[in-house]
N, C-alpha and C positions, 0 to 999 in steps of 0.2 A: 759331397765331393765326388767326382767321378775321375778315375784315375786309369791310365794304361800303362803295360810295361813294355820294355824293348831292351835288348833284343831275346826273343823268347823261341828257344829251339826244341823241338818235341824229339829229336832224334836222340839215340843212345849214344853216350859219350864214353869214351876210355880215360879222358885226362878231366880233372877237377873241372865243375862248371864254372863259368865265370858269374860274378854276380850282376845283377841287371838292376835298372834302376826305374822306380814308377815316376812317370811325369803326371802331375795332377793340375786341375784347372788352374790353380791361384800360381801355378808355375814352380812349386816346390818341388825336390826330387827327394823320393825317400828309398835307403838301401832296402832290396829285395834279397832275400837269402837263396843261395842255389839249395837244389835237392841234395840230401845227402849221399855221398856215392857208397855203395855196396859191393862187396867181392860177389863174383858170380856164383849163385847156388843159395844166396841166402833169400827164403821164400817167405812170404806172407801167407798165411792161409786164413780161411774164413767159413764158417757155415752161417746160413741163413735160414729161416724157417720159410718154407712156402705156403701161400694158403691152399688149404683143401679145398678142391674144386668137388661141384656135385656129383660128377661121374667117378669120384676117387673113393675108395674104401679107409684110405689112410693118408696122413699128411707126408710131404715130401720134404726134401732137405736140398739146398743148393750148397755145394762143395766148393771152394774157389781157393786157387793157389798162384800166387803172383811173384814171378822172380824178380827181386829189386834191382837188380843190375841190368837186366836186359828189358825188362817189362813184359816178359811175356807171359800170358795168362792161359790157365787151364781149368775148366768148369765141368762139372757133374753133377746130375740130377740123381741122388739116391734117396731109397724107401726109408732107411734107417740112419742113424749117427753113431752106431756102435764101434767101440774099439777095432772091431774086426773089419766094418766097413770103412772107418777112416783109414787103417792101415793099408787096405788093399787100394784105395783112390791114391795114396801117395807113392805106392810101386806102380801104378798105371802113369803116374804123373812124371816118374823119374824114367 
């Protein structure tokens, strides 16, 4: 089954997002939930291991912080994931 959604806006919203509907090949419509609204400052953080390249002597880590309200993303590649490095990452993010 193939479905498409309308309307979809990727812009940042200040008011609650309206629900959109999916139109499927059979003609049925399914309610699609809007993204949950967050207050500015709510941050999603993630750390991912990056593969060690042949010319590197140690593994590196990708730190990412995404503001859920504005969808603004900040990323850095760091050599360790210690508490000190993590705290410094968030100070630079702010």
